[in-house]
Backbone as CSV, one residue per row, in Angstrom:
resi,resn,N_x,N_y,N_z,CA_x,CA_y,CA_z,C_x,C_y,C_z
1,UNK,89.072,129.527,104.498,90.137,129.405,104.550,90.638,127.618,104.048
2,UNK,91.570,127.607,102.911,91.714,126.134,101.996,92.618,125.293,103.290
3,UNK,92.448,124.143,103.374,93.572,122.959,104.473,94.030,122.393,103.725
4,UNK,95.126,122.043,103.024,95.977,120.729,103.024,96.155,119.871,103.445
5,UNK,95.362,118.404,104.343,95.799,117.892,105.449,96.840,116.840,104.994
6,UNK,98.031,116.306,105.291,99.029,115.254,104.693,99.332,114.707,106.499
7,UNK,99.669,113.090,106.266,100.286,112.653,107.415,101.040,111.449,106.866
8,UNK,102.229,111.316,107.098,102.771,110.246,107.183,102.929,109.655,108.340
9,UNK,103.520,108.320,108.199,103.596,107.580,109.539,104.919,106.903,109.505
10,UNK,105.206,106.155,108.485,106.567,106.167,108.665,107.896,107.519,107.194
11,UNK,108.901,107.155,107.300,109.909,108.307,106.967,110.149,107.639,105.445
12,UNK,109.542,106.648,105.395,109.177,105.753,103.710,108.267,106.411,102.787
13,UNK,107.521,106.694,103.428,106.274,107.232,102.412,106.636,109.013,102.654
14,UNK,105.729,109.380,101.404,106.401,110.588,100.841,105.230,111.626,100.640
15,UNK,105.451,113.231,102.173,104.965,114.231,101.862,104.633,114.508,100.336
16,UNK,105.635,114.659,99.497,105.406,115.716,98.516,104.401,115.180,97.255
17,UNK,104.009,113.348,97.305,103.196,113.161,96.529,101.704,112.985,96.914
18,UNK,101.244,113.466,98.210,99.861,113.850,98.916,100.258,115.267,98.619
19,UNK,101.439,115.588,98.851,100.731,117.878,98.471,100.674,117.679,97.255
20,UNK,100.843,117.251,96.419,100.950,117.275,94.897,99.251,116.381,94.351
21,UNK,98.967,115.562,95.160,97.596,115.566,94.713,97.032,116.548,95.159
22,UNK,96.643,116.466,96.480,95.883,118.083,97.025,96.161,119.236,95.950
23,UNK,97.318,119.532,95.998,97.269,120.366,94.964,96.346,120.593,93.845
24,UNK,96.923,119.540,93.238,96.341,118.844,91.654,94.734,119.305,91.846
25,UNK,94.804,118.085,92.796,92.637,118.655,92.875,92.117,119.699,93.317
26,UNK,92.777,120.996,94.090,92.492,122.264,94.296,92.281,123.214,93.139
27,UNK,93.475,122.952,92.083,93.266,123.599,90.986,92.428,122.916,90.158
28,UNK,91.713,121.907,90.139,90.500,121.435,89.558,89.354,122.116,89.738
29,UNK,89.286,122.337,91.464,88.370,122.130,92.039,88.075,123.730,92.112
30,UNK,89.498,124.985,92.047,88.780,125.983,92.160,89.540,126.775,93.011
31,UNK,90.118,126.212,94.837,90.408,126.571,94.864,92.117,127.131,95.287
32,UNK,92.291,127.911,96.172,93.355,129.372,96.066,94.223,128.953,97.159
33,UNK,95.319,129.047,97.193,95.800,129.944,98.995,95.670,128.709,99.858
34,UNK,96.456,127.490,99.101,96.701,126.423,100.466,97.264,126.064,101.386
35,UNK,96.799,126.445,102.024,97.901,126.669,103.605,98.149,124.943,104.070
36,UNK,99.384,124.350,104.310,99.191,122.944,104.442,99.721,122.601,105.361
37,UNK,98.706,121.136,106.105,99.535,120.738,107.464,99.750,119.806,107.708
38,UNK,101.049,119.152,108.024,101.645,118.252,107.604,101.953,117.731,109.157
39,UNK,101.787,116.854,109.184,102.178,115.742,110.665,102.697,114.594,110.166
40,UNK,103.728,113.819,110.937,104.442,112.913,110.990,103.956,112.105,112.401
41,UNK,103.137,111.062,111.859,102.743,110.246,113.344,102.094,109.023,112.957
42,UNK,102.557,108.096,113.905,101.773,106.775,113.431,100.144,107.173,113.401
43,UNK,99.233,106.407,112.856,97.662,106.089,113.255,97.633,105.654,114.855
44,UNK,97.952,104.935,114.932,98.048,103.948,115.600,98.203,104.670,116.665
45,UNK,98.462,106.082,117.125,98.866,107.104,118.379,97.361,107.221,118.561
46,UNK,96.899,107.745,119.522,95.620,107.869,120.687,95.295,109.216,119.378
47,UNK,93.781,109.395,118.543,93.654,110.672,117.924,93.385,111.468,118.862
48,UNK,93.431,111.388,119.651,93.684,113.074,121.030,94.819,113.462,121.027
49,UNK,95.603,112.738,120.758,97.571,113.210,120.275,97.890,113.264,119.453
50,UNK,96.757,113.193,118.151,97.867,113.917,116.525,97.395,115.402,116.147
51,UNK,97.597,115.705,115.418,97.741,117.262,115.127,96.186,117.471,114.237
52,UNK,95.390,116.341,113.898,94.681,116.605,113.268,93.663,116.909,114.180
53,UNK,93.149,116.175,115.605,92.721,116.407,116.573,92.396,118.086,117.382
54,UNK,94.362,119.029,116.802,94.204,119.810,117.440,93.406,120.961,116.357
55,UNK,93.633,120.523,115.003,93.605,121.237,114.153,91.476,121.692,114.203
56,UNK,90.636,120.749,114.717,89.527,120.015,114.724,89.251,121.343,115.690
57,UNK,89.873,121.149,117.203,89.691,122.298,117.728,89.839,123.272,118.185
58,UNK,91.115,123.893,117.315,91.597,125.028,117.582,91.971,126.255,116.525
59,UNK,91.697,125.424,115.351,91.991,125.476,113.986,91.130,126.234,112.910
60,UNK,90.360,125.083,112.864,89.546,125.039,111.548,88.195,125.955,112.179
61,UNK,87.687,126.280,111.354,86.405,127.146,111.858,85.693,126.872,110.088
62,UNK,84.122,127.024,110.746,82.608,127.225,110.151,83.323,127.860,108.753
63,UNK,83.246,126.743,107.895,83.599,127.420,106.355,84.622,127.093,105.575
64,UNK,85.634,126.347,106.740,86.438,126.484,106.577,86.968,124.461,106.068
65,UNK,88.087,124.949,104.513,87.972,123.452,103.692,88.725,122.669,104.054
66,UNK,89.079,121.689,103.882,89.973,120.707,104.519,90.171,119.029,103.452
67,UNK,90.796,119.343,102.960,91.652,118.617,101.488,92.144,117.268,102.352
68,UNK,92.802,116.443,102.161,93.709,115.372,102.103,92.955,114.281,101.155
69,UNK,94.032,113.493,100.967,94.023,112.226,100.045,93.638,111.279,100.223
70,UNK,93.423,110.894,101.587,92.547,109.778,101.141,91.822,109.217,103.148
71,UNK,91.336,108.472,103.288,90.657,108.677,104.476,91.780,107.809,105.663
72,UNK,92.635,107.369,104.895,93.671,106.724,106.020,94.765,107.572,106.881
73,UNK,94.989,109.326,106.023,95.342,109.894,106.835,95.059,110.697,107.602
74,UNK,93.986,110.294,107.985,93.320,111.051,108.969,92.909,109.909,110.499
75,UNK,92.755,108.804,110.219,92.899,107.306,111.107,92.676,106.288,110.128
76,UNK,92.987,105.732,111.798,93.290,103.876,111.276,91.487,103.558,111.499
77,UNK,91.037,103.462,112.098,89.685,102.998,112.310,88.513,103.736,111.381
78,UNK,87.660,103.276,111.468,86.189,103.315,110.779,86.039,104.907,112.293
79,UNK,85.719,103.706,113.027,85.664,104.572,114.456,85.871,106.116,114.590
80,UNK,86.861,105.847,114.647,88.556,108.048,114.297,87.350,108.125,113.763
81,UNK,87.634,107.756,112.447,86.930,108.488,110.923,85.848,109.298,111.135
82,UNK,84.561,108.550,111.354,83.499,108.846,112.521,83.399,109.723,113.343
83,UNK,83.968,109.395,114.168,84.221,110.682,115.015,84.585,111.709,115.076
84,UNK,85.558,111.492,113.483,86.600,113.018,113.331,84.847,113.689,112.723
85,UNK,85.098,112.807,111.717,83.556,113.783,110.328,82.197,113.970,111.285
86,UNK,82.229,113.263,112.266,80.954,114.097,113.331,81.559,115.401,113.934
87,UNK,82.083,115.544,114.064,82.679,117.507,114.930,83.408,118.022,113.719
88,UNK,83.772,117.715,112.105,83.676,118.336,110.763,82.600,119.056,111.121
89,UNK,81.420,117.891,110.915,79.684,118.459,110.559,79.123,119.287,111.806
90,UNK,79.612,119.190,112.670,79.037,119.998,114.203,80.027,121.359,113.728
91,UNK,81.399,121.728,113.509,81.756,123.002,113.285,81.529,123.579,111.880
92,UNK,80.667,122.748,111.580,80.711,123.085,109.476,82.120,123.365,108.890
93,UNK,82.796,122.214,109.375,83.851,122.222,107.806,84.044,121.426,107.166
94,UNK,84.548,121.930,105.777,83.762,121.302,104.637,85.195,120.285,104.666
95,UNK,85.017,118.908,104.076,86.137,118.390,103.757,85.653,117.641,102.853
96,UNK,87.142,116.790,102.314,87.413,116.909,101.114,88.442,115.866,100.946
97,UNK,87.946,114.264,100.785,88.505,113.273,100.494,89.356,112.794,99.125
98,UNK,89.856,112.670,98.301,90.617,112.851,96.876,89.371,111.378,96.626
99,UNK,90.648,110.317,96.699,90.576,109.043,96.473,89.141,108.394,96.882
100,UNK,89.056,108.182,97.880,87.562,108.339,98.214,86.154,109.282,97.889
101,UNK,86.446,110.188,97.159,85.307,110.599,96.525,84.324,111.183,97.180
102,UNK,84.874,111.775,98.473,83.831,112.056,99.417,84.256,113.370,99.522
103,UNK,82.730,114.572,99.337,82.450,115.523,99.944,81.573,115.886,101.171
104,UNK,81.937,116.411,101.991,81.760,116.700,103.141,81.253,117.745,103.569
């Protein structure tokens, strides 16, 4: 399964821009049938209190693909991003971060 992860922390940010970026990337990369996972919460909240944490532990499975526009959508700190990437790797989840050109 392929998922697009979108997070905004304020009402001024636009979910549609992230969604368009993910759809454009997915089309160019040959990914189909994307399920979007949208979250509106500050990255200052504890990682364990955010939806991305629940996704890793309860929804995403080995060989699933998770696409997001940039690392800052996952977390504010480098340590949180590293922790999430460790979990993604352990579960066999493939991650694509468009603006940072990362494929895990």
